[in-house]
C-alpha positions in Angstrom: -26.3 19.5 -2.4 -28.3 17.0 -0.7 -28.0 15.0 -4.0 -24.2 15.3 -3.8 -23.7 14.5 -0.2 -26.0 11.5 -0.8 -24.0 10.0 -3.5 -20.6 10.6 -1.7 -22.3 9.0 1.7 -23.2 6.0 -0.3 -19.8 5.9 -1.9 -17.7 6.1 1.4 -20.2 3.9 3.3 -19.3 1.2 0.2 -15.7 2.0 0.5 -15.2 1.8 4.3 -14.2 -1.8 4.8 -11.7 -1.9 1.9 -10.3 1.7 2.4 -8.9 0.7 5.8 -6.6 -1.6 4.1 -5.2 0.7 1.6 -1.5 1.9 1.3 -1.5 4.9 4.0 0.8 7.7 2.9 3.2 9.0 5.7 2.3 12.0 7.9 3.5 15.1 5.9 6.1 17.6 7.3 3.4 20.3 7.0 0.8 18.4 9.2 3.6 17.9 12.1 4.3 21.7 11.8 0.4 22.0 12.3 0.5 20.0 15.6 3.5 21.9 16.6 1.7 25.2 16.2 -1.6 24.0 17.7 0.7 22.5 20.7 -2.2 20.9 22.9 -5.9 20.9 23.3 -8.9 19.9 21.3 -8.7 19.1 17.5 -11.6 18.6 15.1 -10.9 16.0 12.2 -13.0 16.8 9.3 -13.7 14.1 7.0 -11.8 11.8 9.6 -12.4 8.5 7.5 -11.2 5.4 9.2 -9.4 7.6 11.7 -5.9 6.3 10.3 -3.4 7.9 10.1 -4.5 11.4 11.6 -6.9 11.0 14.4 -4.6 8.3 15.7 -1.2 10.4 15.4 -3.0 13.1 17.3 -4.3 11.0 20.0 -0.9 9.4 20.5 0.3 13.2 21.1 -1.9 13.7 23.7 -4.4 15.7 21.8 -8.1 15.7 22.5 -9.6 14.6 19.1 -13.2 14.6 17.6 -13.5 13.3 14.1 -16.6 13.5 12.0 -17.4 11.8 8.7 -20.3 11.9 6.5 -20.3 8.1 6.1 -21.5 6.2 8.7 -19.4 3.0 8.0 -16.4 5.0 8.3 -17.3 6.4 11.7 -17.9 2.5 12.8 -14.3 2.0 11.4 -12.7 4.9 12.8 -14.0 4.1 16.5 -12.8 0.7 16.2 -9.2 1.8 14.9 -8.8 4.9 17.4 -10.6 4.2 20.5 -9.1 7.2 22.3 -10.7 9.7 20.1 -14.5 10.2 19.7 -16.3 10.0 16.3 -19.4 11.2 15.2 -21.5 10.8 12.0 -22.0 14.4 10.2 -21.4 16.4 7.3 -18.6 18.8 7.7 -21.1 21.2 6.0 -23.4 21.2 9.5 -20.7 21.7 12.3 -22.1 24.5 14.6 -19.6 24.7 17.6 -18.4 28.2 18.6 -14.8 28.8 19.4 -14.3 25.2 20.6 -11.0 24.0 18.9 -7.4 24.9 19.1 -7.0 23.3 15.9 -9.0 21.6 12.8 -7.9 19.8 10.3 -9.0 18.5 6.7 -6.9 15.9 4.7 -8.5 15.8 1.2 -12.0 15.9 2.6 -12.8 19.4 1.4 -12.3 18.0 -2.3 -16.1 16.7 -2.0 -17.7 19.9 -1.4 -18.9 22.1 -4.2 -17.6 25.9 -4.2 -20.6 26.8 -2.4 -20.4 24.3 0.2 -16.6 24.9 0.5 -17.3 28.6 1.4 -19.9 27.7 4.2 -18.0 24.9 5.6 -14.8 27.5 5.8 -17.3 30.0 7.4 -18.1 27.5 10.2 -14.7 26.2 10.5 -13.4 30.1 11.2 -16.4 30.1 13.9 -15.4 26.7 15.5 -11.8 27.7 16.1 -10.7 29.6 19.2 -9.0 33.0 18.5 -5.5 32.3 17.8 -6.4 28.9 16.5 -4.8 26.8 13.4 -6.3 25.3 10.4 -4.5 22.4 8.2 -5.7 21.9 4.7 -4.7 19.4 2.1 -6.4 19.0 -1.1 -5.5 18.8 -4.8 -5.1 21.7 -7.3 -5.9 20.9 -11.0 -3.1 19.4 -12.9 -2.7 22.3 -15.2 -3.1 26.0 -14.6 -5.6 26.5 -17.5 -7.6 23.3 -16.5 -11.3 24.0 -15.4 -11.7 22.8 -11.8 -15.5 22.2 -12.6 -15.0 19.7 -15.6 -15.0 16.1 -14.6 -16.0 16.6 -11.0 -17.8 13.2 -11.0 -14.8 10.7 -10.4 -14.6 7.1 -10.0 -12.5 6.3 -6.7 -11.8 2.5 -5.9 -15.0 1.5 -8.1 -17.5 4.2 -6.6 -18.8 7.3 -8.3 -18.7 10.6 -6.3 -18.2 14.2 -6.4 -14.7 15.4 -5.8 -13.3 18.9 -7.1 -9.9 20.4 -7.4 -9.3 23.9 -6.2 -6.6 26.2 -7.3 -4.5 27.9 -4.9 -5.9 31.6 -6.1 -9.5 30.1 -5.0 -8.3 28.9 -1.8 -6.6 32.2 -0.6 -9.4 34.5 -1.6 -11.8 32.4 0.6 -9.8 32.2 3.6 -8.4 35.6 3.4 -11.8 37.2 3.2 -12.7 35.4 6.5 -9.9 36.7 8.3 -7.7 33.9 8.2 -3.4 34.5 8.2 -1.6 32.0 5.9 1.2 30.6 7.9 2.7 27.8 5.7 2.1 26.5 2.0 3.5 23.3 0.3 3.0 21.7 -3.0 4.1 18.5 -4.3 2.9 15.6 -7.1 2.0 12.3 -4.9 1.1 8.8 -6.7 -1.0 6.2 -5.5 -2.7 2.9 -6.5 -6.2 4.4 -5.2 -6.2 8.0 -6.3 -3.4 7.8 -9.4 -1.4 11.1 -9.8 -2.4 14.1 -7.6 -1.3 17.6 -7.6 -1.3 18.2 -3.6 -1.7 21.6 -2.0 -1.1 22.1 1.6 -2.0 25.1 3.8 -1.8 26.0 7.5 -4.4 28.9 8.4 -4.4 31.1 11.7 -7.5 32.5 13.1 -6.4 35.7 13.9 -7.5 37.0 17.3 
């Protein structure tokens, strides 16, 4: 676990300056629905990156935003980009908040977790959310249903090697359902970008039941 976190931290530290100048995808319709469900209050952005576009979008809508990222350099860039939010250097595997947030989001950041780390982080997300709170998750599923998610987990992104793993819808559903989350919305589409190539994107909105 430590080896993977160290590798990913180094990679994102190296990318931080150039990543801020990438082509930024528009806010998705499902994310806008997530903000509508949350309504107001505190939101935690897991793997916030440069703070753009999500932390900036949320602060513009009046949310109290805390962004965390494994990369110290990403946090520096995010703090400059979005002075209206608060940012901390921290692995999402270490969050320890209890019933503090009305909403939590992870936009492709949980791809960087092994299955065991993913399950532990999801448990911590459940604890950190208030009852009735919402969680938005975006990540990639395998390109083909028969693909082995464990194959090719060391990838090269913008010249940096890091751990990144696709997750199947079944895997996600089993983890979240077992913790008492209820699925509110789901969406799937294919996206293509210079930085990441073709991605088979899946988005979820989950609610922590009271």
